[in-house]
N, C-alpha and C positions, 0 to 999 in steps of 0.2 A: 503640098496637097490641099490647096485652098480653092478648089474649083466649085462652081455652083452645085454640081452633083455631090461632092464631098460634104458641102454645107447642108444639103438636104438630108443626106444620110445621118449626119451628126444631129440634126434637128429631130429626126425620127427616133434616134437612140436616146436623145434627151428626154423623150416622153416615158421611157421605161427605166432609165438609169436610177431614179429614186427607189424603185423596187429592188434593183440589184444592190444598190448601196445599203439599203436597209438590212440586207443579209450579209454585208461585208464584202461585196463584190463589185464588179464593174465590167464594161466591155470597151474594147479599143479597136478603132479602125486601123488595120495594118496596111492595106493597099486597096485601091480601086484601079483595075486595069482599064486600058482603052476599050476592051471588049465588055466593059461593065460587069466584071466579076469582082465581087467584094470579098476581101479576106478580113475576118474579125478574130480577135483573141479575147477570151474571157479572162478576167483578172481577179485577184484576191480569192475570196471564199468560193466564188462561182467556178473558178478553175478546177477545184477538186471536189465540188459538190456532186453527189451521185444523181442529182436531178438536172445537171448542166445540159444534157442532151435535150431534155424537154424544154428547158429555158431557151435554148438556142432555137429549136424548131418551132415551138408553139408561141413563144413570146417575141424573141428578137427578129427572126426571119419573117414572121407574119407582119410585124410592125413595119419593117423596112419595105417589104413587097407592096404593102398598101400605100405607103407614103412615097416610095420611089420606084415605080413600076419599071423603070429603065434598067434596074439591076437585074441581070439575067441569072446570076448564080451567087450563092453565098457560101463561103468556105470558112469553117471554123478551125483555127490552128489548135492542134493537140500538143500539149507538152507533158 
């Protein structure tokens, strides 16, 4: 999964990872489909935080949509 699109998504995520890591969490790219659907999974403390929905919607999704507009949909895995 080392396509130019994947690299751009990772670069966008790298801009917000320090904030996630400061709270003991992270985010991982699970898959990017040919239809430009991105699946992400929150890790660590972010996975169980009661603010994780806001983190995903207001932080992660907005960052990716601005940096990589080709991504049509972002799915967050729930565990």
